[in-house]
C-alpha positions as a LaTeX table, in Angstrom:
\begin{tabular}{lrrr}
\hline
Residue & $x$ (\AA) & $y$ (\AA) & $z$ (\AA) \\
\hline
Met1 & 129.04 & 295.71 & 251.41 \\
Ala2 & 126.90 & 298.66 & 250.27 \\
Gln3 & 130.01 & 300.82 & 250.11 \\
Arg4 & 131.70 & 298.28 & 247.83 \\
Ile5 & 128.69 & 298.19 & 245.53 \\
Arg6 & 128.71 & 302.00 & 245.34 \\
Ser7 & 132.42 & 301.99 & 244.54 \\
Leu8 & 131.78 & 299.41 & 241.82 \\
Arg9 & 129.15 & 301.68 & 240.25 \\
Met10 & 131.39 & 304.72 & 240.54 \\
Ser11 & 134.15 & 302.87 & 238.67 \\
Asn12 & 132.23 & 303.40 & 235.44 \\
Thr13 & 132.94 & 307.14 & 235.63 \\
Arg14 & 136.67 & 306.75 & 236.28 \\
Arg15 & 139.31 & 307.55 & 233.78 \\
Thr16 & 140.74 & 304.67 & 231.74 \\
Asp17 & 144.44 & 304.60 & 230.92 \\
Trp18 & 143.97 & 304.37 & 227.16 \\
Phe19 & 147.73 & 304.36 & 226.64 \\
Leu20 & 148.08 & 301.11 & 228.60 \\
Phe21 & 144.96 & 299.73 & 226.91 \\
Thr22 & 146.35 & 300.52 & 223.45 \\
Ile23 & 149.72 & 298.92 & 224.20 \\
Ala24 & 148.11 & 295.68 & 225.39 \\
Ala25 & 145.53 & 295.50 & 222.58 \\
Gly26 & 148.13 & 296.46 & 219.97 \\
Leu27 & 150.57 & 293.77 & 221.10 \\
Ala28 & 147.79 & 291.16 & 221.08 \\
Val29 & 146.62 & 292.07 & 217.56 \\
Phe30 & 150.22 & 292.17 & 216.36 \\
Gly31 & 150.67 & 288.72 & 217.89 \\
Ala32 & 147.70 & 287.33 & 215.99 \\
Val33 & 149.13 & 288.68 & 212.72 \\
Met34 & 152.55 & 287.19 & 213.43 \\
Val35 & 150.94 & 283.87 & 214.35 \\
Tyr36 & 149.42 & 283.82 & 210.87 \\
Ser37 & 152.82 & 284.39 & 209.27 \\
Ala38 & 154.55 & 281.82 & 211.47 \\
Ser39 & 151.90 & 279.09 & 211.17 \\
Ala40 & 150.58 & 279.40 & 207.59 \\
Met41 & 152.70 & 276.58 & 206.13 \\
Met42 & 152.04 & 274.27 & 209.05 \\
Ser43 & 148.33 & 274.98 & 208.76 \\
Leu44 & 148.41 & 274.07 & 205.07 \\
Gln45 & 150.19 & 270.83 & 205.87 \\
Glu46 & 147.73 & 269.87 & 208.62 \\
Thr47 & 144.65 & 270.69 & 206.49 \\
Gln48 & 146.06 & 269.13 & 203.31 \\
Asn49 & 146.33 & 272.50 & 201.55 \\
Gln50 & 142.77 & 273.49 & 202.44 \\
Ser51 & 143.55 & 276.55 & 204.57 \\
Asp52 & 146.51 & 278.52 & 205.87 \\
Leu53 & 144.41 & 280.37 & 208.44 \\
Thr54 & 143.65 & 277.65 & 211.01 \\
Tyr55 & 145.95 & 278.95 & 213.73 \\
Phe56 & 145.22 & 282.58 & 212.87 \\
Tyr57 & 141.46 & 282.16 & 213.26 \\
Lys58 & 141.89 & 280.60 & 216.70 \\
Gln59 & 144.42 & 283.18 & 217.87 \\
Phe60 & 142.41 & 286.11 & 216.51 \\
Gly61 & 139.30 & 284.79 & 218.23 \\
Phe62 & 141.15 & 284.51 & 221.53 \\
Thr63 & 142.55 & 288.00 & 220.99 \\
Leu64 & 139.09 & 289.52 & 220.53 \\
Ala65 & 137.83 & 287.60 & 223.56 \\
Gly66 & 140.86 & 288.80 & 225.54 \\
Ile67 & 140.25 & 292.45 & 224.61 \\
Ala68 & 136.60 & 292.10 & 225.64 \\
Leu69 & 137.70 & 290.46 & 228.90 \\
Met70 & 140.21 & 293.25 & 229.52 \\
Ile71 & 137.52 & 295.91 & 229.03 \\
Gly72 & 135.09 & 294.07 & 231.31 \\
Val73 & 137.63 & 293.53 & 234.09 \\
Ser74 & 138.78 & 297.16 & 233.89 \\
Arg75 & 135.23 & 298.19 & 234.94 \\
Phe76 & 135.42 & 295.79 & 237.87 \\
Asp77 & 136.49 & 297.17 & 241.27 \\
Tyr78 & 139.70 & 295.27 & 241.98 \\
Arg79 & 139.19 & 295.80 & 245.74 \\
Leu80 & 136.50 & 293.13 & 245.70 \\
Leu81 & 139.43 & 290.70 & 245.38 \\
Asn82 & 140.70 & 291.84 & 248.78 \\
Asn83 & 138.55 & 289.24 & 250.47 \\
Thr84 & 139.57 & 286.10 & 252.35 \\
Tyr85 & 137.09 & 283.83 & 250.57 \\
Val86 & 137.99 & 285.15 & 247.13 \\
Val87 & 141.75 & 284.88 & 247.67 \\
Tyr88 & 141.83 & 281.40 & 249.15 \\
Gly89 & 139.13 & 280.21 & 246.78 \\
Leu90 & 141.25 & 281.33 & 243.83 \\
Leu91 & 144.29 & 279.57 & 245.30 \\
Ala92 & 142.28 & 276.39 & 245.87 \\
Val93 & 140.94 & 276.35 & 242.30 \\
Thr94 & 144.45 & 276.94 & 240.95 \\
Ala95 & 145.92 & 274.10 & 243.03 \\
Ile96 & 143.14 & 271.70 & 242.06 \\
Leu97 & 143.58 & 272.42 & 238.35 \\
Leu98 & 147.35 & 272.00 & 238.65 \\
Val99 & 146.76 & 268.57 & 240.20 \\
Val100 & 144.10 & 267.58 & 237.67 \\
Val101 & 146.34 & 268.46 & 234.70 \\
Leu102 & 148.85 & 265.83 & 235.82 \\
Gly103 & 146.27 & 263.17 & 234.97 \\
Phe104 & 146.02 & 264.18 & 231.31 \\
Pro105 & 148.20 & 262.63 & 228.60 \\
Ala106 & 151.56 & 264.30 & 228.04 \\
Ile107 & 152.02 & 266.56 & 225.00 \\
Asn108 & 155.62 & 266.83 & 223.81 \\
Gly109 & 156.73 & 265.25 & 227.08 \\
Ala110 & 154.86 & 267.72 & 229.33 \\
Arg111 & 151.56 & 267.61 & 231.21 \\
Arg112 & 150.57 & 271.26 & 231.12 \\
Trp113 & 147.23 & 271.25 & 229.30 \\
Ile114 & 143.73 & 270.21 & 230.28 \\
Arg115 & 142.08 & 269.17 & 227.04 \\
Phe116 & 138.36 & 269.03 & 226.33 \\
Gly117 & 136.99 & 268.71 & 222.83 \\
Gly118 & 139.06 & 270.74 & 220.41 \\
Phe119 & 140.24 & 273.16 & 223.09 \\
Ser120 & 142.98 & 273.04 & 225.71 \\
Phe121 & 143.68 & 275.08 & 228.80 \\
Gln122 & 146.93 & 275.64 & 230.70 \\
Pro123 & 146.22 & 276.01 & 234.45 \\
Ser124 & 149.72 & 277.30 & 235.22 \\
Glu125 & 148.66 & 280.57 & 233.58 \\
Ile126 & 146.11 & 281.13 & 236.37 \\
Ala127 & 148.93 & 280.85 & 238.92 \\
Lys128 & 150.47 & 284.05 & 237.49 \\
Val129 & 147.39 & 285.93 & 238.69 \\
Ala130 & 146.51 & 283.88 & 241.78 \\
Leu131 & 149.93 & 284.35 & 243.40 \\
Pro132 & 150.01 & 288.18 & 243.11 \\
Val133 & 146.43 & 288.37 & 244.45 \\
Phe134 & 147.37 & 286.24 & 247.46 \\
Leu135 & 150.61 & 288.13 & 248.17 \\
Ala136 & 148.89 & 291.52 & 247.90 \\
Phe137 & 146.13 & 290.37 & 250.26 \\
Phe138 & 148.35 & 288.67 & 252.81 \\
Leu139 & 151.12 & 291.29 & 252.90 \\
Thr140 & 148.52 & 294.04 & 253.26 \\
Lys141 & 147.06 & 292.17 & 256.21 \\
Arg142 & 150.52 & 291.70 & 257.74 \\
Glu143 & 151.76 & 295.21 & 256.95 \\
Gly144 & 153.59 & 295.70 & 260.24 \\
Glu145 & 154.99 & 292.15 & 260.37 \\
Ile146 & 156.74 & 291.77 & 257.02 \\
Ala147 & 159.93 & 290.37 & 258.59 \\
Asp148 & 158.10 & 288.04 & 261.00 \\
Leu149 & 159.29 & 284.55 & 260.06 \\
Lys150 & 156.41 & 282.59 & 261.55 \\
Arg151 & 153.46 & 284.86 & 260.79 \\
Thr152 & 154.45 & 286.22 & 257.38 \\
Val153 & 157.51 & 284.74 & 255.68 \\
Leu154 & 156.74 & 281.05 & 256.13 \\
Pro155 & 153.05 & 281.24 & 255.07 \\
Cys156 & 154.03 & 283.12 & 251.90 \\
Leu157 & 156.81 & 280.64 & 251.17 \\
Leu158 & 154.39 & 277.77 & 251.78 \\
Val159 & 151.97 & 279.06 & 249.14 \\
Leu160 & 154.82 & 279.70 & 246.69 \\
Gly161 & 156.21 & 276.24 & 247.40 \\
Val162 & 152.92 & 274.42 & 246.83 \\
Val163 & 151.99 & 276.30 & 243.65 \\
Gly164 & 155.56 & 276.29 & 242.32 \\
Thr165 & 156.02 & 272.57 & 242.97 \\
Leu166 & 152.78 & 271.70 & 241.18 \\
Val167 & 153.81 & 273.84 & 238.19 \\
Leu168 & 157.29 & 272.30 & 238.19 \\
Arg169 & 155.75 & 268.82 & 238.05 \\
Gly170 & 154.42 & 269.76 & 234.59 \\
Pro171 & 157.35 & 270.08 & 234.06 \\
Asp172 & 157.38 & 273.86 & 233.61 \\
Leu173 & 160.55 & 275.40 & 235.02 \\
Gly174 & 160.03 & 278.66 & 233.11 \\
Thr175 & 156.71 & 279.48 & 234.77 \\
Thr176 & 158.15 & 278.45 & 238.14 \\
Ile177 & 160.95 & 281.00 & 237.69 \\
Val178 & 158.38 & 283.68 & 236.82 \\
Leu179 & 156.43 & 282.85 & 240.00 \\
Cys180 & 159.61 & 283.16 & 242.06 \\
Ala181 & 160.31 & 286.55 & 240.46 \\
Ile182 & 156.79 & 287.72 & 241.31 \\
Phe183 & 157.25 & 286.60 & 244.93 \\
Ser184 & 160.62 & 288.33 & 245.31 \\
Val185 & 159.57 & 291.67 & 243.78 \\
Val186 & 156.23 & 291.88 & 245.62 \\
Tyr187 & 157.76 & 290.89 & 248.96 \\
Phe188 & 160.55 & 293.45 & 248.54 \\
Ser189 & 158.01 & 296.11 & 247.57 \\
Ala190 & 156.01 & 295.29 & 250.68 \\
Gly191 & 158.91 & 296.43 & 252.86 \\
Ala192 & 161.26 & 293.47 & 253.19 \\
Arg193 & 164.95 & 294.23 & 253.23 \\
Ile194 & 167.70 & 292.49 & 251.28 \\
Lys195 & 168.78 & 290.59 & 254.39 \\
His196 & 165.25 & 289.18 & 254.67 \\
Leu197 & 165.17 & 288.09 & 251.04 \\
Ala198 & 168.74 & 286.74 & 250.89 \\
Pro199 & 167.95 & 283.40 & 252.64 \\
Val200 & 164.85 & 283.02 & 250.47 \\
Ala201 & 166.86 & 283.70 & 247.32 \\
Gly202 & 169.50 & 281.21 & 248.46 \\
Gly203 & 166.86 & 278.54 & 248.98 \\
Leu204 & 165.37 & 279.19 & 245.55 \\
Val205 & 168.82 & 278.90 & 243.95 \\
Leu206 & 169.34 & 275.54 & 245.67 \\
Leu207 & 165.94 & 274.38 & 244.40 \\
Gly208 & 166.92 & 275.49 & 240.90 \\
Ile209 & 170.15 & 273.51 & 241.09 \\
Gly210 & 168.17 & 270.51 & 242.27 \\
Ala211 & 165.80 & 270.88 & 239.32 \\
Leu212 & 168.82 & 270.73 & 237.01 \\
Val213 & 170.54 & 267.82 & 238.76 \\
Phe214 & 167.46 & 265.61 & 238.82 \\
Ala215 & 166.57 & 266.33 & 235.19 \\
Pro216 & 169.49 & 265.32 & 232.93 \\
Trp217 & 167.83 & 266.81 & 229.86 \\
Arg218 & 167.96 & 270.23 & 231.54 \\
Leu219 & 171.69 & 269.77 & 232.07 \\
Arg220 & 172.08 & 268.97 & 228.37 \\
Arg221 & 170.21 & 272.17 & 227.51 \\
Leu222 & 172.51 & 274.11 & 229.82 \\
Ala223 & 175.57 & 272.60 & 228.15 \\
Ala224 & 174.17 & 273.37 & 224.70 \\
Phe225 & 173.57 & 276.98 & 225.76 \\
Ile226 & 177.34 & 277.61 & 225.71 \\
Asp227 & 177.58 & 276.86 & 221.99 \\
Pro228 & 174.18 & 275.86 & 220.51 \\
Cys229 & 175.46 & 275.80 & 216.92 \\
Ser230 & 178.46 & 273.54 & 217.53 \\
Gln231 & 178.71 & 270.30 & 215.59 \\
Asp232 & 177.53 & 268.29 & 218.59 \\
Asn233 & 174.61 & 270.53 & 219.57 \\
Ala234 & 173.28 & 271.96 & 216.28 \\
Ala235 & 171.44 & 268.76 & 215.35 \\
Asp236 & 170.36 & 267.84 & 218.87 \\
Thr237 & 169.81 & 269.84 & 222.06 \\
Gly238 & 170.81 & 273.18 & 220.57 \\
Tyr239 & 168.88 & 272.76 & 217.33 \\
Gln240 & 165.95 & 275.06 & 218.13 \\
Val241 & 168.11 & 277.87 & 219.51 \\
Cys242 & 170.55 & 277.55 & 216.61 \\
Gln243 & 167.73 & 277.87 & 214.06 \\
Ser244 & 166.38 & 280.82 & 216.01 \\
Leu245 & 169.75 & 282.58 & 215.78 \\
Tyr246 & 169.86 & 281.89 & 212.04 \\
Ala247 & 166.43 & 283.51 & 211.69 \\
Ile248 & 167.31 & 286.63 & 213.66 \\
Gly249 & 170.70 & 286.97 & 211.97 \\
Ser250 & 169.24 & 286.70 & 208.46 \\
Gly251 & 166.69 & 289.42 & 209.23 \\
Gly252 & 169.30 & 292.15 & 209.46 \\
Val253 & 168.09 & 295.67 & 210.15 \\
Leu254 & 164.97 & 295.83 & 207.99 \\
Gly255 & 164.05 & 292.14 & 207.78 \\
Glu256 & 163.08 & 289.86 & 204.92 \\
Gly257 & 159.55 & 291.28 & 204.78 \\
Phe258 & 156.30 & 290.11 & 206.36 \\
Ala259 & 155.56 & 286.43 & 205.63 \\
Asn260 & 158.85 & 286.07 & 203.72 \\
Gly261 & 160.82 & 284.31 & 206.45 \\
Gln262 & 162.50 & 281.01 & 205.64 \\
Gln263 & 163.31 & 279.46 & 209.03 \\
Lys264 & 159.63 & 278.95 & 209.83 \\
Leu265 & 159.38 & 276.60 & 206.84 \\
Phe266 & 159.88 & 273.48 & 208.99 \\
Tyr267 & 163.40 & 274.47 & 210.10 \\
Leu268 & 162.44 & 276.22 & 213.34 \\
Pro269 & 160.16 & 273.95 & 215.44 \\
Tyr270 & 156.87 & 275.53 & 216.56 \\
Pro271 & 157.72 & 279.01 & 215.23 \\
Tyr272 & 154.27 & 280.33 & 216.18 \\
Ser273 & 154.73 & 279.50 & 219.86 \\
Asp274 & 157.66 & 280.10 & 222.20 \\
Phe275 & 160.05 & 281.16 & 219.40 \\
Ile276 & 157.77 & 283.59 & 217.57 \\
Phe277 & 160.15 & 286.44 & 218.44 \\
Ser278 & 162.71 & 284.90 & 216.06 \\
Val279 & 160.10 & 285.11 & 213.26 \\
Val280 & 159.63 & 288.78 & 214.12 \\
Gly281 & 163.40 & 289.24 & 213.90 \\
Glu282 & 163.70 & 287.50 & 210.54 \\
Glu283 & 160.74 & 289.17 & 208.85 \\
Leu284 & 160.75 & 292.63 & 210.46 \\
Gly285 & 164.46 & 292.87 & 211.31 \\
Leu286 & 166.15 & 294.77 & 214.08 \\
Ile287 & 163.59 & 297.55 & 213.79 \\
Gly288 & 160.71 & 295.15 & 214.40 \\
Thr289 & 162.34 & 293.48 & 217.40 \\
Leu290 & 163.26 & 296.83 & 218.96 \\
Ala291 & 159.68 & 297.98 & 218.46 \\
Val292 & 158.44 & 294.94 & 220.41 \\
Val293 & 160.97 & 295.55 & 223.20 \\
Leu294 & 159.96 & 299.23 & 223.28 \\
Ala295 & 156.30 & 298.26 & 223.55 \\
Phe296 & 157.05 & 296.09 & 226.59 \\
Gly297 & 159.10 & 298.94 & 228.05 \\
Leu298 & 156.14 & 301.30 & 227.66 \\
Phe299 & 153.91 & 298.64 & 229.19 \\
Leu300 & 156.27 & 298.43 & 232.19 \\
Trp301 & 156.12 & 302.22 & 232.58 \\
Arg302 & 152.33 & 302.49 & 232.46 \\
Gly303 & 151.78 & 299.38 & 234.56 \\
Ala304 & 154.25 & 300.55 & 237.23 \\
Arg305 & 152.62 & 303.98 & 237.13 \\
Ala306 & 149.22 & 302.42 & 237.78 \\
Ala307 & 150.62 & 300.44 & 240.72 \\
Ile308 & 152.43 & 303.42 & 242.25 \\
Asn309 & 149.32 & 305.61 & 241.98 \\
Ala310 & 147.03 & 302.96 & 243.46 \\
Pro311 & 144.80 & 304.38 & 246.21 \\
Asp312 & 145.60 & 301.59 & 248.65 \\
Arg313 & 148.33 & 299.13 & 249.58 \\
Phe314 & 146.48 & 296.13 & 248.18 \\
Gly315 & 146.23 & 297.73 & 244.73 \\
Asn316 & 149.86 & 298.82 & 244.92 \\
Leu317 & 151.19 & 295.32 & 245.61 \\
Leu318 & 148.75 & 293.63 & 243.23 \\
Gly319 & 149.75 & 295.96 & 240.38 \\
Ile320 & 153.44 & 295.36 & 241.05 \\
Gly321 & 152.93 & 291.59 & 241.00 \\
Leu322 & 150.95 & 291.60 & 237.75 \\
Val323 & 153.41 & 293.87 & 235.95 \\
Thr324 & 156.35 & 291.81 & 237.19 \\
Gly325 & 154.84 & 288.57 & 235.92 \\
Ile326 & 154.23 & 289.89 & 232.39 \\
Val327 & 157.50 & 291.80 & 231.96 \\
Val328 & 159.74 & 289.12 & 233.48 \\
Gln329 & 158.13 & 286.50 & 231.25 \\
Ala330 & 158.69 & 288.68 & 228.18 \\
Leu331 & 162.34 & 289.27 & 229.08 \\
Phe332 & 162.81 & 285.58 & 229.78 \\
Asn333 & 161.34 & 284.55 & 226.42 \\
Ile334 & 163.33 & 287.10 & 224.41 \\
Ser335 & 166.53 & 286.16 & 226.25 \\
Val336 & 166.03 & 282.48 & 225.39 \\
Val337 & 165.31 & 283.24 & 221.73 \\
Ile338 & 168.53 & 285.26 & 221.32 \\
Ser339 & 170.50 & 282.77 & 223.47 \\
Ile340 & 171.21 & 285.00 & 226.44 \\
Leu341 & 169.60 & 282.37 & 228.69 \\
Pro342 & 169.43 & 278.56 & 228.32 \\
Ala343 & 166.46 & 277.28 & 226.32 \\
Lys344 & 163.24 & 276.93 & 228.29 \\
Gly345 & 159.74 & 276.80 & 226.93 \\
Ile346 & 157.78 & 279.88 & 227.95 \\
Pro347 & 155.48 & 281.96 & 225.71 \\
Leu348 & 155.98 & 285.61 & 224.81 \\
Pro349 & 153.06 & 287.46 & 226.45 \\
Phe350 & 150.40 & 288.82 & 224.08 \\
Ile351 & 152.23 & 287.51 & 220.99 \\
Ser352 & 152.84 & 283.74 & 221.21 \\
Tyr353 & 150.10 & 281.37 & 220.06 \\
Gly354 & 147.87 & 280.11 & 222.85 \\
Gly355 & 144.44 & 280.99 & 224.16 \\
Ser356 & 145.26 & 280.46 & 227.85 \\
Ser357 & 148.22 & 282.82 & 227.70 \\
Val358 & 146.36 & 285.58 & 225.84 \\
Leu359 & 143.21 & 285.44 & 227.99 \\
Val360 & 145.01 & 285.40 & 231.35 \\
Thr361 & 147.44 & 288.12 & 230.27 \\
Met362 & 144.58 & 290.35 & 229.11 \\
Leu363 & 142.75 & 289.64 & 232.38 \\
Ala364 & 145.85 & 290.81 & 234.26 \\
Val365 & 145.97 & 294.00 & 232.17 \\
Gly366 & 142.28 & 294.54 & 232.93 \\
Leu367 & 143.09 & 294.46 & 236.64 \\
Leu368 & 145.89 & 296.97 & 236.06 \\
Leu369 & 143.42 & 299.24 & 234.26 \\
Ser370 & 141.01 & 298.88 & 237.18 \\
Ile371 & 143.78 & 299.91 & 239.59 \\
Ser372 & 144.65 & 302.83 & 237.32 \\
Arg373 & 141.02 & 303.99 & 237.17 \\
Ala374 & 140.76 & 303.89 & 240.96 \\
Gly375 & 143.99 & 305.83 & 241.34 \\
Ala376 & 142.80 & 308.52 & 238.95 \\
Ala377 & 139.52 & 308.95 & 240.81 \\
Glu378 & 140.74 & 308.97 & 244.41 \\
Pro379 & 143.57 & 310.64 & 246.31 \\
Val380 & 146.55 & 308.35 & 246.64 \\
Lys381 & 147.25 & 307.16 & 250.16 \\
Asp382 & 150.78 & 306.57 & 251.39 \\
Val383 & 151.21 & 302.90 & 250.48 \\
Arg384 & 154.87 & 302.67 & 251.45 \\
Pro385 & 155.69 & 299.83 & 253.85 \\
Ala386 & 155.56 & 300.62 & 257.52 \\
Ser387 & 159.28 & 299.94 & 257.83 \\
Val388 & 160.13 & 303.07 & 255.84 \\
His389 & 157.97 & 305.46 & 257.89 \\
Arg390 & 160.63 & 306.02 & 260.54 \\
Pro391 & 161.40 & 309.75 & 260.87 \\
Lys392 & 164.95 & 310.50 & 259.85 \\
Gly393 & 167.36 & 311.63 & 262.52 \\
Arg394 & 165.26 & 310.46 & 265.48 \\
Lys395 & 168.14 & 308.50 & 267.00 \\
Lys396 & 170.49 & 311.48 & 266.66 \\
Glu397 & 167.93 & 313.75 & 268.36 \\
Gln398 & 167.51 & 311.29 & 271.23 \\
Arg399 & 171.29 & 311.08 & 271.69 \\
Ala400 & 171.58 & 314.86 & 271.68 \\
Met401 & 168.84 & 315.21 & 274.28 \\
Ser402 & 170.41 & 312.60 & 276.53 \\
Ala403 & 173.78 & 314.35 & 276.23 \\
Arg404 & 172.23 & 317.70 & 277.24 \\
Ala405 & 170.59 & 316.04 & 280.20 \\
\hline
\end{tabular}
């Protein structure tokens, strides 16, 4: 315990990855500005022309709080999370909140928010941190038994199944897909082979098909994905995607100019939320959208670098899980907005309106910064899975020796 306290104090002298910090803070501030542009007219309507800054003030406040949280967590020694009570306590709190949220009234047909006073909280966001923490802890503990079905695979699948099912009850298929992506990437990084993950992937595909079959409205969205702007879909299931494509198409290369977009004027539903990337495309054009994609690419690079340079296996797997969750969610959101994937509500990290999303994402970046600081201060241990430590050519040498004998 004393050693952990000393390491926590020493963390203050470690080097911060200011590049990663700047990317995260810059995306969050940019998101607050774009929320203002996307929500100004709706804010005027809701306040009877009193203010166009209602959504901006909330988002900017959450952004400042998120940056402060990121700085605070970056000074925290992430290895304190590598504790049985912390890991299972975090999982228990997440599961309880995911059950409690089902008792709250539905908003737009979904029970995803716990509301108190004028604020709301989305517990599924916590799952995007709780699952990587658990997987990093458990797979570090079972380092030599990654392929063991009973001791490793089934317990990990059980946790994913419980958390994923509770999130899916929201219903929130998008977040469930992100959780499955986190599981697959972290488990593969821990040393599992393709043949170990293939049955798991097959089971997840079957569950996805079941989610479509037992939810007819998802099937209608899938059908509308083929041609969202057709006469049958443009005014119904494909309306939001069709308006999003109009926005991005009208932006051209340079865009219409900041705050000059037209589709957000009550054509594109909730432009400040899941479809804020289409507002970026309309107002800032191809250059603006490519800049956002480049920023997430740089984030992937620095986050992966922090994970690879982690001084221990727990930090390595935790960093991989956190980076995967943020980047996969960003790719998923952008793909939906430009109609590469069927429509599914999931926010764009850092940029979409929502306090829960911003705070949890910034917390995750704070953990990445903590991992980076530890990696910069200590020599990096070999965190490769045990399965890849086999000396090359050992079998050939044994055969040669037996032949000589």
